[in-house]
TORNU-867279 format. One record per residue (C-alpha): residue in three letters; y, x, z. Coordinates in steps of 0.02 Angstrom, whole numbers, plus 50000, padded with zeros to 5 digits. Layout:
<sites>
+-------+-------+-------+-------+
| votor |     Y |     X |     Z |
+-------+-------+-------+-------+
|   ALA |     Y |     X |     Z |
...
+-------+-------+-------+-------+
</sites>
This chain:
<sites>
+-------+-------+-------+-------+
| votor |     Y |     X |     Z |
+-------+-------+-------+-------+
|   MET | 51608 | 50399 | 52247 |
|   GLY | 51422 | 50361 | 52212 |
|   ALA | 51348 | 50401 | 52070 |
|   GLN | 51340 | 50211 | 52011 |
|   LEU | 51531 | 50158 | 52043 |
|   ARG | 51540 | 50298 | 51918 |
|   VAL | 51460 | 50227 | 51786 |
|   TYR | 51566 | 50083 | 51810 |
|   ARG | 51710 | 50138 | 51799 |
|   ARG | 51660 | 50256 | 51649 |
|   ARG | 51613 | 50093 | 51565 |
|   ILE | 51812 | 49981 | 51596 |
|   ARG | 51888 | 50134 | 51523 |
|   SER | 51773 | 50127 | 51361 |
|   THR | 51776 | 49947 | 51371 |
|   LYS | 51963 | 49928 | 51382 |
|   SER | 51991 | 50071 | 51237 |
|   MET | 51893 | 49965 | 51127 |
|   ALA | 52000 | 49800 | 51156 |
|   LYS | 52120 | 49905 | 51116 |
|   ILE | 52057 | 49953 | 50954 |
|   THR | 51974 | 49771 | 50910 |
|   ARG | 52172 | 49691 | 50963 |
|   ALA | 52248 | 49785 | 50825 |
|   MET | 52134 | 49773 | 50707 |
|   GLU | 52159 | 49588 | 50753 |
|   LEU | 52355 | 49629 | 50743 |
|   ILE | 52346 | 49691 | 50588 |
|   ALA | 52253 | 49570 | 50505 |
|   ALA | 52336 | 49422 | 50576 |
|   THR | 52521 | 49513 | 50457 |
|   ARG | 52391 | 49543 | 50295 |
|   ILE | 52342 | 49373 | 50287 |
|   THR | 52502 | 49293 | 50258 |
|   LYS | 52518 | 49392 | 50100 |
|   ALA | 52340 | 49360 | 50019 |
|   GLN | 52403 | 49176 | 50045 |
|   ARG | 52564 | 49208 | 49958 |
|   ALA | 52477 | 49300 | 49819 |
|   ALA | 52357 | 49173 | 49806 |
|   GLU | 52485 | 49044 | 49826 |
|   ALA | 52589 | 49116 | 49678 |
|   ALA | 52443 | 49109 | 49567 |
|   GLY | 52411 | 48936 | 49584 |
|   PRO | 52525 | 48851 | 49457 |
|   TYR | 52470 | 48969 | 49324 |
|   ALA | 52272 | 48934 | 49368 |
|   ARG | 52324 | 48733 | 49350 |
|   GLU | 52408 | 48742 | 49205 |
|   ILE | 52291 | 48853 | 49109 |
|   THR | 52155 | 48740 | 49161 |
|   ARG | 52217 | 48596 | 49115 |
|   ALA | 52265 | 48688 | 48932 |
|   VAL | 52102 | 48739 | 48908 |
|   SER | 52022 | 48546 | 48958 |
|   ALA | 52156 | 48476 | 48799 |
|   VAL | 52083 | 48602 | 48668 |
|   ALA | 51930 | 48570 | 48715 |
|   ALA | 51914 | 48395 | 48733 |
|   ARG | 52000 | 48380 | 48532 |
|   VAL | 51855 | 48532 | 48470 |
|   SER | 51682 | 48432 | 48441 |
|   ASP | 51579 | 48588 | 48444 |
|   HIS | 51616 | 48774 | 48502 |
|   PRO | 51496 | 48909 | 48527 |
|   LEU | 51594 | 48936 | 48711 |
|   LEU | 51547 | 48753 | 48765 |
|   THR | 51384 | 48717 | 48720 |
|   GLU | 51259 | 48713 | 48817 |
|   ALA | 51128 | 48817 | 48753 |
|   GLN | 50960 | 48701 | 48758 |
|   ASN | 50838 | 48836 | 48837 |
|   PRO | 50950 | 48948 | 48914 |
|   VAL | 50845 | 49106 | 48980 |
|   ARG | 50984 | 49209 | 49070 |
|   ALA | 51134 | 49173 | 49193 |
|   ALA | 51245 | 49325 | 49262 |
|   VAL | 51316 | 49284 | 49432 |
|   LEU | 51453 | 49338 | 49480 |
|   VAL | 51482 | 49371 | 49676 |
|   ILE | 51632 | 49432 | 49766 |
|   THR | 51619 | 49502 | 49939 |
|   SER | 51686 | 49661 | 50047 |
|   ASP | 51731 | 49815 | 50078 |
|   LYS | 51747 | 49856 | 50284 |
|   GLY | 51647 | 49766 | 50392 |
|   LEU | 51724 | 49689 | 50537 |
|   ALA | 51754 | 49514 | 50453 |
|   GLY | 51616 | 49385 | 50535 |
|   GLY | 51486 | 49332 | 50430 |
|   TYR | 51609 | 49328 | 50281 |
|   THR | 51515 | 49439 | 50182 |
|   THR | 51346 | 49358 | 50252 |
|   ASN | 51394 | 49195 | 50212 |
|   ALA | 51428 | 49232 | 50032 |
|   ILE | 51275 | 49308 | 49995 |
|   LYS | 51172 | 49193 | 50073 |
|   GLU | 51276 | 49055 | 49947 |
|   ALA | 51231 | 49186 | 49801 |
|   GLU | 51037 | 49208 | 49833 |
|   GLY | 51016 | 49010 | 49844 |
|   LEU | 51071 | 48992 | 49661 |
|   SER | 51000 | 49135 | 49626 |
|   THR | 50845 | 49023 | 49667 |
|   LEU | 50904 | 48881 | 49609 |
|   LEU | 50912 | 48968 | 49425 |
|   ARG | 50775 | 49058 | 49427 |
|   GLU | 50671 | 48899 | 49483 |
|   GLN | 50749 | 48843 | 49337 |
|   GLY | 50665 | 48957 | 49247 |
|   LYS | 50838 | 49068 | 49220 |
|   GLU | 50843 | 49250 | 49251 |
|   VAL | 50970 | 49286 | 49339 |
|   LEU | 51067 | 49436 | 49305 |
|   THR | 51184 | 49511 | 49479 |
|   TYR | 51330 | 49572 | 49477 |
|   MET | 51434 | 49635 | 49615 |
|   VAL | 51620 | 49644 | 49681 |
|   GLY | 51660 | 49757 | 49851 |
|   ARG | 51520 | 49884 | 49974 |
|   LYS | 51450 | 49766 | 50071 |
|   GLY | 51367 | 49685 | 49952 |
|   ILE | 51319 | 49821 | 49832 |
|   GLY | 51269 | 49928 | 49996 |
|   PHE | 51168 | 49776 | 50048 |
|   TYR | 51055 | 49753 | 49856 |
|   ASN | 51073 | 49942 | 49834 |
|   PHE | 50961 | 49935 | 50038 |
|   ARG | 50846 | 49809 | 49974 |
|   GLU | 50814 | 49937 | 49809 |
|   ARG | 50870 | 49763 | 49685 |
|   PRO | 50943 | 49796 | 49519 |
|   LEU | 51181 | 49763 | 49473 |
|   ALA | 51223 | 49727 | 49311 |
|   GLY | 51372 | 49800 | 49366 |
|   ALA | 51485 | 49830 | 49509 |
|   TRP | 51641 | 49834 | 49549 |
|   ASP | 51738 | 49929 | 49750 |
|   GLY | 51888 | 49953 | 49805 |
|   PHE | 52005 | 49832 | 49775 |
|   THR | 51944 | 49669 | 49893 |
|   GLU | 52084 | 49663 | 50001 |
|   ARG | 52217 | 49676 | 49866 |
|   PRO | 52159 | 49647 | 49708 |
|   THR | 52243 | 49623 | 49564 |
|   TYR | 52234 | 49521 | 49373 |
|   GLN | 52172 | 49700 | 49278 |
|   HIS | 52016 | 49703 | 49424 |
|   ALA | 52003 | 49537 | 49345 |
|   LYS | 52049 | 49589 | 49163 |
|   GLU | 51916 | 49730 | 49212 |
|   ILE | 51763 | 49581 | 49262 |
|   GLY | 51802 | 49459 | 49159 |
|   ALA | 51820 | 49564 | 49023 |
|   ALA | 51592 | 49651 | 49069 |
|   LEU | 51566 | 49455 | 49080 |
|   MET | 51631 | 49379 | 48925 |
|   ASP | 51575 | 49516 | 48813 |
|   LYS | 51397 | 49469 | 48902 |
|   PHE | 51418 | 49279 | 48839 |
|   ILE | 51430 | 49300 | 48686 |
|   GLN | 51333 | 49419 | 48673 |
|   ASP | 51154 | 49363 | 48561 |
|   THR | 51038 | 49301 | 48732 |
|   ALA | 50903 | 49411 | 48633 |
|   GLU | 50992 | 49569 | 48641 |
|   GLY | 51051 | 49559 | 48851 |
|   GLY | 51152 | 49416 | 48838 |
|   VAL | 51177 | 49263 | 48954 |
|   ASP | 51202 | 49080 | 48938 |
|   GLU | 51313 | 49048 | 49079 |
|   ILE | 51428 | 49123 | 49169 |
|   HIS | 51420 | 49076 | 49378 |
|   ILE | 51517 | 49148 | 49529 |
|   VAL | 51519 | 49147 | 49716 |
|   SER | 51674 | 49157 | 49794 |
|   THR | 51749 | 49101 | 49987 |
|   GLU | 51879 | 48991 | 49978 |
|   PHE | 52041 | 49003 | 50095 |
|   VAL | 52025 | 48794 | 50181 |
|   SER | 52153 | 48863 | 50342 |
|   MET | 52143 | 48990 | 50457 |
|   ILE | 51999 | 48944 | 50576 |
|   THR | 51904 | 48905 | 50398 |
|   GLN | 51806 | 48981 | 50256 |
|   ARG | 51680 | 48896 | 50121 |
|   ALA | 51586 | 49001 | 50025 |
|   GLY | 51536 | 48917 | 49895 |
|   ALA | 51504 | 48933 | 49690 |
|   TYR | 51537 | 48865 | 49529 |
|   ARG | 51512 | 48877 | 49356 |
|   ALA | 51640 | 48955 | 49259 |
|   LEU | 51573 | 48952 | 49087 |
|   PRO | 51509 | 48864 | 48976 |
|   LEU | 51640 | 48725 | 49008 |
|   GLU | 51604 | 48561 | 49060 |
|   VAL | 51687 | 48430 | 48983 |
|   GLU | 51725 | 48279 | 49040 |
|   GLU | 51785 | 48090 | 48978 |
|   VAL | 51909 | 48034 | 49093 |
|   ASP | 52053 | 47885 | 49055 |
|   ALA | 52224 | 47928 | 49022 |
|   GLU | 52288 | 47832 | 49192 |
|   GLU | 52142 | 47913 | 49286 |
|   LEU | 52216 | 48107 | 49229 |
|   GLU | 52378 | 48039 | 49264 |
|   THR | 52356 | 47996 | 49443 |
|   SER | 52233 | 48147 | 49479 |
|   GLN | 52344 | 48281 | 49398 |
|   GLY | 52521 | 48186 | 49479 |
|   GLY | 52630 | 48144 | 49339 |
|   PRO | 52606 | 48105 | 49139 |
|   VAL | 52482 | 48220 | 49028 |
|   PRO | 52577 | 48342 | 48927 |
|   LEU | 52560 | 48327 | 48736 |
|   TYR | 52492 | 48490 | 48660 |
|   GLU | 52502 | 48528 | 48494 |
|   PHE | 52391 | 48691 | 48423 |
|   GLU | 52407 | 48825 | 48276 |
|   PRO | 52324 | 48836 | 48161 |
|   SER | 52197 | 48757 | 48252 |
|   PRO | 52123 | 48699 | 48408 |
|   GLU | 51967 | 48805 | 48399 |
|   GLU | 52059 | 48974 | 48374 |
|   ALA | 52199 | 48918 | 48529 |
|   LEU | 52018 | 48898 | 48614 |
|   ASP | 51946 | 49067 | 48566 |
|   GLN | 52121 | 49162 | 48628 |
|   LEU | 52112 | 49040 | 48778 |
|   LEU | 51934 | 49021 | 48863 |
|   PRO | 51952 | 49239 | 48889 |
|   GLN | 52106 | 49210 | 48963 |
|   TYR | 52034 | 49077 | 49073 |
|   VAL | 51899 | 49153 | 49156 |
|   THR | 51980 | 49302 | 49166 |
|   ASN | 52101 | 49196 | 49280 |
|   ARG | 51965 | 49100 | 49392 |
|   ILE | 51914 | 49278 | 49419 |
|   TYR | 52069 | 49308 | 49492 |
|   PHE | 52087 | 49155 | 49609 |
|   ALA | 51928 | 49188 | 49678 |
|   LEU | 51971 | 49342 | 49740 |
|   LEU | 52140 | 49308 | 49819 |
|   GLU | 52060 | 49168 | 49871 |
|   SER | 51923 | 49279 | 49930 |
|   ALA | 52022 | 49419 | 49983 |
|   ALA | 52123 | 49255 | 50112 |
|   SER | 51992 | 49213 | 50179 |
|   GLN | 51911 | 49395 | 50230 |
|   GLN | 52060 | 49433 | 50327 |
|   ALA | 52068 | 49278 | 50411 |
|   SER | 51864 | 49307 | 50484 |
|   ARG | 51927 | 49439 | 50504 |
|   ARG | 52041 | 49413 | 50617 |
|   ALA | 51941 | 49275 | 50690 |
|   ALA | 51816 | 49418 | 50740 |
|   MET | 51915 | 49531 | 50819 |
|   LYS | 51997 | 49413 | 50901 |
|   ALA | 51819 | 49370 | 50967 |
|   ALA | 51798 | 49527 | 50985 |
|   THR | 51944 | 49550 | 51108 |
|   ASP | 51898 | 49401 | 51194 |
|   ASN | 51739 | 49468 | 51220 |
|   ALA | 51801 | 49655 | 51306 |
|   GLU | 51915 | 49588 | 51447 |
|   GLU | 51790 | 49458 | 51499 |
|   LEU | 51678 | 49616 | 51535 |
|   VAL | 51768 | 49703 | 51587 |
|   LYS | 51815 | 49580 | 51734 |
|   ASN | 51627 | 49572 | 51758 |
|   LEU | 51626 | 49748 | 51744 |
|   THR | 51763 | 49794 | 51893 |
|   ARG | 51704 | 49648 | 51990 |
|   GLN | 51533 | 49740 | 52001 |
|   ALA | 51641 | 49923 | 52035 |
|   ASN | 51721 | 49806 | 52172 |
|   GLN | 51574 | 49777 | 52251 |
|   ALA | 51499 | 49933 | 52240 |
|   ARG | 51641 | 50004 | 52326 |
|   GLN | 51623 | 49892 | 52455 |
|   ALA | 51444 | 49931 | 52478 |
|   GLU | 51477 | 50113 | 52490 |
|   ILE | 51606 | 50091 | 52599 |
|   THR | 51498 | 49969 | 52728 |
|   ASN | 51356 | 50106 | 52714 |
|   GLU | 51451 | 50239 | 52771 |
|   ILE | 51525 | 50113 | 52932 |
|   SER | 51326 | 50105 | 52987 |
|   GLU | 51321 | 50271 | 52952 |
|   ILE | 51460 | 50330 | 53086 |
|   VAL | 51392 | 50208 | 53188 |
|   GLY | 51226 | 50254 | 53166 |
|   GLY | 51294 | 50419 | 53230 |
|   ALA | 51422 | 50367 | 53363 |
|   ASP | 51301 | 50261 | 53455 |
|   ALA | 51148 | 50418 | 53425 |
|   LEU | 51291 | 50544 | 53499 |
|   ALA | 51296 | 50414 | 53655 |
|   GLY | 51138 | 50379 | 53691 |
|   ALA | 51120 | 50604 | 53701 |
|   SER | 51261 | 50595 | 53807 |
|   ALA | 51199 | 50457 | 53910 |
|   GLY | 50997 | 50543 | 53917 |
|   SER | 51069 | 50694 | 53979 |
|   GLU | 51194 | 50621 | 54116 |
+-------+-------+-------+-------+
</sites>
């Protein structure tokens, strides 16, 4: 066996082994997508209802520190949700790009940006470039719980309530990945605080929410109810973002591993074709040597006669 043929066969074996690994990772990600989707769907109704409740309270409160935008905001917090593991395609890269764009926009507005990072990949990205992080969490991006969201929300709310002269922030932004479908995952950013209250007609509100608007009674006062609801609202927004990002991460990993498996199988076909050509060339060369040797012997025998 020639050296070139041995090289081809070695590459074929290693590529087939890699294809088995990527295929297994694809199947694992496919099973985890379903669980992540169910968790996000289960949290959806509560997220919608607490948003409606907070909107109703906000409509009754004219002046509240968590609803009023600062005249000259000087500092903003940006929470970025990435992954703990790699091999997920452009999932983490797209989230970081979205965060970079948002941070650039906030700096152009004259605001200092405090970055809070979720996920080892995002933390490693910032640490490698020696960029400061105001807070970091990792180890739960594939299976987030409400307790994780509560911990993150408490850190952000403490900064929001704190005076800006002492290092507090005027705004809280969240950068996460929305799960649109198994094929499409979209990174986006939105502002969690201060709340953006919009005045809408009652008929338009009923149409958008698919039913009559509920009537709320607040005791002891709308202001105190808002003080209790807003931290839960922020925590719930973070929790829902974590769940959607987890589903998006698995969908992105499944697509990346499927593409890797397909590429490996195509590479095996090409290498097999090249190995066959090398083997055929060796056989042809051996036949040529045998025929040449036979002709030489025949010529030598004829000359001796």
